[in-house]
Structure formats: C-alpha cells, structure tokens
C-alpha positions, -999 to 999 in steps of 0.1 A, spaced: 490 456 -228 492 474 -258 471 508 -264 465 521 -305 485 552 -313 467 575 -340 484 604 -344 470 632 -368 472 617 -403 462 586 -391 429 606 -376 428 623 -411 429 593 -426 398 582 -414 377 609 -410 356 627 -434 326 651 -431 291 629 -438 308 602 -411 308 628 -383 277 644 -388 262 610 -383 285 601 -353 274 642 -334 240 640 -348 239 604 -328 257 619 -295 229 650 -293 202 621 -297 219 600 -268 225 632 -244 189 647 -250 176 612 -236 194 617 -208 214 584 -218 250 603 -216 274 607 -182 289 641 -191 301 662 -159 307 698 -171 342 708 -184 370 715 -158 390 746 -165 427 759 -155 430 789 -165 467 804 -176 461 843 -174 496 856 -176 499 832 -213 458 843 -225 452 803 -226 436 776 -205 436 738 -207 403 721 -206 394 682 -194 362 666 -212 352 630 -200 321 612 -209 302 574 -209 279 571 -237 255 540 -226 239 532 -258 278 522 -274 290 514 -238 319 537 -247 340 560 -224 370 584 -228 381 621 -219 395 648 -239 423 670 -226 424 700 -247 438 738 -249 426 773 -260 454 799 -266 446 829 -290 479 842 -292 490 803 -309 489 817 -346 522 841 -337 536 811 -332 529 791 -360 509 768 -339 470 758 -337 450 775 -311 434 743 -299 454 714 -297 442 682 -280 447 642 -266 423 620 -266 421 588 -245 393 561 -247 392 535 -222 375 501 -219 344 505 -200 348 468 -187 384 473 -172 391 512 -177 427 501 -195 430 526 -219 420 512 -256 434 543 -280 454 573 -277 448 597 -305 451 634 -315 424 653 -306 430 686 -326 416 675 -358 385 655 -337 378 686 -324 379 710 -356 355 679 -371 332 672 -344 326 712 -333 317 718 -374 297 686 -375 276 702 -341 268 733 -364 258 710 -394 234 693 -367 221 727 -353 216 738 -387 198 710 -400 170 713 -370 168 748 -369 178 768 -398 146 771 -428 145 744 -452 148 775 -478 181 786 -466 210 788 -491 231 822 -478 259 817 -456 275 842 -435 308 839 -414 324 861 -390 362 848 -385 379 827 -411 404 804 -387 400 766 -383 365 761 -373 353 787 -397 364 760 -423 348 728 -409 321 750 -399 314 755 -435 324 719 -447 293 707 -424 273 734 -437 274 721 -474 265 685 -463 228 695 -449 219 724 -470 222 742 -505 254 765 -504 249 792 -528 268 824 -512 293 826 -486 297 860 -470 326 866 -449 344 893 -428 380 888 -406 405 913 -394 430 898 -414 427 899 -449 456 870 -458 433 848 -438 406 859 -458 423 852 -487 435 820 -478 402 810 -465 379 820 -498 407 801 -517 405 767 -497 370 766 -492 358 773 -530 374 743 -542 359 721 -518 323 738 -516 322 753 -552 295 785 -546 300 822 -546 325 840 -520 319 878 -511 340 897 -496 322 920 -466 336 952 -450 316 949 -422 302 923 -396 267 941 -405 273 931 -438 278 894 -431 245 895 -411 222 894 -441 221 859 -446 204 827 -437 226 808 -416 251 835 -397 284 816 -382 305 833 -354 338 819 -345 359 847 -329 369 847 -291 362 881 -285 347 892 -252 327 920 -262 295 918 -286 304 921 -325 274 913 -338 241 932 -330 206 925 -329 195 956 -354 217 934 -379 199 902 -376 164 899 -397 143 878 -387 147 838 -401 180 834 -391 197 809 -375 227 816 -359 253 791 -347 275 808 -320 307 793 -321 334 811 -303 321 820 -271 335 786 -255 350 804 -220 338 825 -189 338 862 -202 334 855 -239 304 870 -258 299 875 -300 262 882 -294 246 918 -283 225 899 -254 194 920 -264 197 894 -299 190 863 -271 160 881 -262 148 882 -301 153 846 -301 147 808 -293 181 797 -278 191 764 -282 222 749 -261 245 720 -267 240 716 -226 226 742 -199 248 737 -175 279 742 -194 266 768 -219 254 787 -187 290 784 -174 309 792 -205 288 796 -237 276 828 -252 249 832 -231 273 831 -198 281 869 -196 244 877 -202 234 855 -174 256 868 -150 245 903 -161 209 892 -156 204 904 -192 195 867 -198 179 839 -176 181 803 -181 146 801 -180 145 821 -213 164 788 -229 145 773 -255 156 733 -254 192 718 -257 199 709 -290 201 673 -281 162 670 -269 154 687 -305 174 660 -324 155 635 -302 122 648 -304 116 660 -268 108 694 -278 102 715 -310 131 736 -325 118 765 -352 81 765 -355 78 793 -379 96 807 -412 102 839 -390 116 829 -355 157 837 -353 170 805 -338 207 805 -318 224 775 -314 250 781 -282 277 757 -290 306 749 -261 313 718 -271 307 686 -252 330 660 -242 302 630 -263 309 652 -295 349 640 -286 334 606 -272 314 595 -306 340 611 -328 369 592 -315 350 561 -314 344 558 -348 379 570 -358 393 540 -334 367 517 -351 378 524 -386 414 525 -382 411 489 -364 394 479 -394 418 490 -419 453 487 -394 462 521 -392 482 535 -362 508 523 -337 503 496 -311 521 511 -279 531 488 -248 521 514 -216 525 492 -188 
C-alpha cells in the first residue's frame, strides 16, 4: 500500500499560523471535553548525550483521527548545526490501523507549540495586553511571538537571551513579520515588565523571580518540558492561577514538576487544564489583577490536529510523494 511522504518543505508549503491556531484551539477544546485518548508522553533519557526521545500517541474521536509523534530534545545540538528538536509524525487510519502519512514533525512541533501559547493568551491574558516579554530567542520564541501577534495587538517586544548574535537574528527576522518595536534588555527582570511573558529556555534552576512579575501578567511557561526543568520561582506559582495543558503530563514534566516534587506546590492548587477553559467547563482569568500561568508541556493531540490539517491540505493540493511501504 502507498503512504504519503511529506518532507519539511512540503509541510512548510501548506501550514501557517492562523490555520494552526484554529486546529490547536479545537484540539484543546476536545481534550477539555474528555473526547481525546492521549496517554502521557513516554521518555527515553540519554544522560551521556544531554538529550531524550519521546513518543506521543493520540486519538481524537470528533475527527476520527489517530497518530503518533516521535520527537527528541537535545539542547546541545545547536553546536553541531542541528535543531534542538527533531520529530517525525505518523498518521494512521482508525479503520484499519494502516499508516496514511509520514511527515516531518519538527516544523509541526514548532508551529503547534507556538499556537498553544497563542490559544492560552487568547483565553487568559488581559484584553488590553500589548507588551510581550520573551526570555530566550531560539526557534520556539519565534513561533510563540508569531502566534501572539495573531491574538493580540503587539506593540512592543522586550527580549533577553545569553547569546547576542541570537538576539540580533531574532530581532531582525521578527521585525519583518510583526512590525513592532523591539527592546533589548540586559536582565530578565527588565523583560518581566510586560503584559505577556514567554519563557522558552531549557534551564533546571528558576530564572524568573516572583518579585519581578506584576499583577495582571500572563505567562506562557514553555521551556520546562521534561523532569527536572523549571523556569519560574516556585513562589510565583502560589500567587497565580496555574493552568496546565494536561495535569498528569505537567505533573511529571512541566513547569510544576519540580515544585510538586519538593512539596512547594500541590496538584490541588492547579486551577484548570487549558482545554477546560477553552471548552467553557472552567473559567480562566477573573480579574485584571490575576496573574495567570500556562504550563505548556506539549500535547500529542496538538500534533495530531496540526498533522491532520497538513495531510488534508497536501492531499487537496497534490503535494508530497507516495511511497510503497508494504
């Protein structure tokens, strides 16, 4: 039988942020309504190489679609000229289990993670939010900002990163897309003076202090996506409404995983899952003074709905190669 093979250039040719936002928002909604089968990520840890490999299966009843993503995270890859994150997604027929498509999941991962931040800001940030603060300026920072620009009127972006060249590249590239003011800050504290704060680093010790974050801020905590990672001071969680993408997954590998293990935060303190807020099952922000935190670990259903959108458009446009697998 034939399987549709979609390389990264194929994926890039059919995907954009508005389409991804729509797909991911729907994925969160169905997850919030408990209409998604999605076991927690399984991990293989390569401590000698400072990396890991994850598998992420899911099935969405509403669209009758299923698939799995295999993805790595190796922070040192940049030194070898490789992406930190690389992925492959397989879409399967729910009728026969046969593979329908095999596609690059690296760009899908970047786009759907950015879209998750956009969906979170749409539902959790103050309506008059215009200033974005970003800590870290890698690939994920770009799609986070791209998604935010679709859901809010971004007027200024404050950035901080360890590598000046990366900051230069980020500012140069994103100015063309967003068309707003960019301000380089020497400290993370300076970046925290914003309406929406985005953290995209792989650190294992908190870099954002509670005292730097003012009331009314929304935070997209993106970087902590494996056990032991933490970007935000634990005391900040206690001041905020913490919304996770998935309670089980976030408890194991999200921003809250270290505070939970140390007894500095409890599962009972989690305000909601984002899907529950999107579906209207639970409320999100209740006042302009609330601090809201979205703990993003990345859900398999985000990959599934985005990959399905890519597959559908590719078939419509005749993009990709058919490969005989069996």
